[in-house]
N, C-alpha and C positions, 0 to 999 in steps of 0.2 A: 397649477397645474405645472408640474419640470415639461421641459425643454432640452432634448437629445440630437448635440450637435454633430453632426459625420461629412468633414471636409467642406460643413461651409452650410449643409443642407440639413433644411427640421426633420426635427422627428417632433411627432404630437405622442403622450403619454395615452392609452388608448384601455377602458376600462369591455372586458370581456364585457360578448353579448346576453353568451350563458356558461355554463359548469361548462356542457358540453364543446367549448370553443375552447375554454381556459385547460381539457382533456386531452382537443385533438392536440393543440399546440404541445405537451408530455408528451406524447405518441410519437410527435415526430425528434424532438430531442430527445427525446430518453437516454441515449447515450451521451449530451451532452452532458445531462444531469447529476447521470448517476453513476456515471464514466464506460471505457471505449467496451471494457474486458463484462457485461452487463447484458442483461436480455429482460426487455417489458415484455410485459403477455397481459394482451389483453383479454381478460378472462374475467364472466363474470359471475363468482362462486360463491355462496353464501357460507361463512362462517359462522353456524352453530353452534351454545354451548350444547351441558347436557339434559339441559331441561328442555332444549328445541328453541331457543329463544337466539334469532341473529343478525345480520345485517350482511350489503353486501357490497366489498372496498370495485376501487372502481379501476384496480390494476390489481399485477403483481409487478418486482421486481427480484432477477434472480444475478446478483452480483459472484462472478464468479473467480475474482482475482487476485490476487493474496490471500488475504482471511475470505472463506465463499462469507455469506449473506444474506439471505432475505428481507424484501421491506413490502409492506401492505401496502400500499396508497391511495391515499384521497384526496378527493379537488375537490377544493372550495374556495367560495368569491367572500370577499369584502363585506361585501352586502349583507351576505343573510348574518340570522341571529346568530352566532358564532357558539357561543357557548350554547346552545337546546340545541346544534347541529348537530358538535361534535361532539362534547362528554357523553352524549347515547351512542350515538352510532360508533366512536372510536371504544367504547367500554364496552361496545358489545360484541365486535372486534378480540379483541381481548381479549373477552372471556372465552368466546369460540375456539382460537386455537389454544384453550388448555384441557380443549375433550379431544382425546385416544381419536373418537373418529373420524374429527374433523380436520385432525394432523393425514389420519391416510386418505381422504373424502382431497384433501389437498395433495398432498404428494399425486394421489391419481391422474384430479388433474391436468397441471402441470406434467407430468410424462406425459400422456397423451396429445395434448400440446404439441411439447415439442419436438415426441419422435414422430409427431403426422407431418414438421416440415422439415423435408432435407436438411434447410441451412444449419437452420436451428438445431440439429441434432448434430450437427459435423462439427457445428463449430463448440458447442459444448464439448462433445467429445476428443476436438482436440485442445482441450485443456488437461480432463479429469483422466486421460490418459485409459489405462485397464477398467478403473474402477466403472462397475454398472451405471447407467441413469437415474438407472429406479434409487439403487443406495447411495447414492450424490445428494435427491434431490431428500430421501427417507431421513440421512443423517443432515443436511438440512434445514432442514422444515422441526425439527423435533425440535434448535432451539427457538429461542424466543426471536421474532423478528424486528425489526425498526420500523415506527411506524409513519410511514413519511406523509405530514402534508402540505398539500401542494397550492398556493393561494396566491393571487396580484397583487396583495396589501397584505400586510404582516402590520398586524397590528395591537393591544391592549387586549382587546376584546380576547383576542384567539391568544394569548396570553393568558390569559387566569383562565381558561376551559382545556389547558392545554397540563395548567400546574391542578386541576383536579382532575387526570386522571391518572392512579397506580401502573405505569410501563416507565417503565428505566430506557427506555429507546426510543424518542420518541423525535422525529425532525421534521424541520418547518423551509420550506423552499420557496421562496420569496419570486414568482415568475413574470416580469413586466414585460407590457407590450410597447412599443412604441413603434406609428408607423411613417412613413416619411408624408410633410405638407403635400395634401393636394392629392396624393395621388391613395392611401391607404392599404388597406390588407395587403395589395399586395407587393407591395414593399418593404418592409416592416424589423428591426430589432429587437434587443430580445435581453434583457439585463436578468442578470441572477445567481448564487451562489453555487456551484457543480458540491454532492457530494462526495468532492475526493480532490487531489488535489491534482490540478491543472498543467502543465506544461507550456499550455499557450490560455490565449481567447481566440475562442470557434467561429470562423466567418457563419455570418447571418444570414438564408439564406434567400433577405432581398438586398443582401450586397450590403446588410449592416452587420451588429459586432452584437457576438451574445457571450457572454462570459463572468464571472467575477475575477475581482481584484488586476483589474488593468493592467492585465502582461497586452505584452506584442502578439498578436494574431496573424497567425502562421500565412504566407500569401499566396491564395490561388493559384490553383496548376493550368496553363493552357495545353488546349491537346496538339498544340505546334513544337510544347517542349516534351511530352505525350511522344512524339512521330520523332525527335531528334535524337531520346533516348530508347527511340527500338522497340519502345514496348506496345506501336502502336503505328495504322498508315494512317495517308490523308483516304477518303473515297471510303477506309472502312466501315461493316456494317454494324451498329450497338445493339444489342435486345436490350430490349424493356423487361425489369427484373423488380417484378411483389411478392413476396410468399412462393413465388414458382417460375419459373420463363417462359415469355410472349412471343413464339419463336414470329409470329403474327405483324405482329408492333417492334418496326423494324425502324433506323434512321443512321443516315451516314455521318461521317464526323467531317467537315468542313473546315477546315484547318484556318483557312483565312479568313471567316469573320467568325473563327474560335467556337462555333456553333452545328446543330444538327438537321439535316433533314431529313423529316419527316417523310418517309414513304407513302404514309395514310393522305399527307395532301398537298407534296412535294415545294410545305414551306418551309423557311430556316426558324431554330427556337434557338436560347440557353436549353441545355441540359436539364438544367432545376424548372426550367416553363415549362416542357413538353415533357418532363417527369411528372408531374402536378395535373396539367394536358390528362395524361393515361387514367393517372391515378381518379382524379373525377372521375375520368365514360368506365373502365367498370366496377366501381361505386363503392376504391377503398376511402374518401375523400369527398367531401361532400360543404366545404368550407372554399374560402380562398388565401385561409397558407397560403408560402409559399414553400417549398420541399428541399433540401440536401440534392440533391439532380445524381453526382457520381452514386450515389448510392442503391441509384436506383436501373442502374445500365451495365451491361455484363457482356463485352466483345462473344463473338460466338467460340472460340472454345473455352466459355468459361470461365474468364478471367472480370471480373465485379473494379469497374471504373473507378471504385471510391479507393479500392486498394492500390491501383500502379498509381492515383494519383499520391496517395502514402508515399510508395518509393520513390517518386522526382524530390516530396517534402526532406527523405529522409537521405537524400544525394547533395542537393546543395543546405544541408543543413538548419535544417524549418524544425524535424524531430533529434533533438538531443539521448 
């Protein structure tokens, strides 16, 4: 079994307990896999052929950077009989998207999901400009999607299954998970090849590394750096954010320890630890995977901590 060594610390490869565990990792790191200019939609919408035969993908992805495209996502484990699972499943996807009624259903579903989420709506609108969102989605879905299979181990059986499918755009992402020896999932790292050309390797939420091609990761941004740049203040209140702003879930910046003091219990947490705790509390998360904390905190005037961190990285030259 492979061992990942980070600064002398051993990480052991972990086989996901089930597809739900792997799917959760995909959702949490969708932007790292598909690119920052992408939206992962966790929608269980059935794709039906004209004959009424269909199947339900694990999710959909809209990529709006460069040449817009969309992905149908299927999450699989290598321990399953891949040929028997993937060929009929993806075959039903392929037949389903040829049905004009199914295409309209997909557009309606995607539009409703995006339109009901202010953050997603504004994010997409910023890119497409004056184009109506519904028209953008209609034009996008009228084109063949990329069928993306995400698996924890790429095997010959998977290649044979893909070879039996008549679809020009099938991508495979091997998403491997390593956990810190003696600690488990609380501290982990993912290894995968992104479906875009990254400018760096992305930092793992548990302090490990994520990304392909062996590139150097951008350094973490501390609260003190943000304070020195005048972007936040020591003791400033941040609000938890996920799909909406939770004004009742607040935490104060404690620069001396680079942590947040949660008003709910008065304890100190890293931004990622507290975000994970609150995701579980509010029913968004049901496992022990870590999360990218800066994506879940906003200032009182609506600025996302992750965006403020990116300003620091740009200033110090981490972003080219």
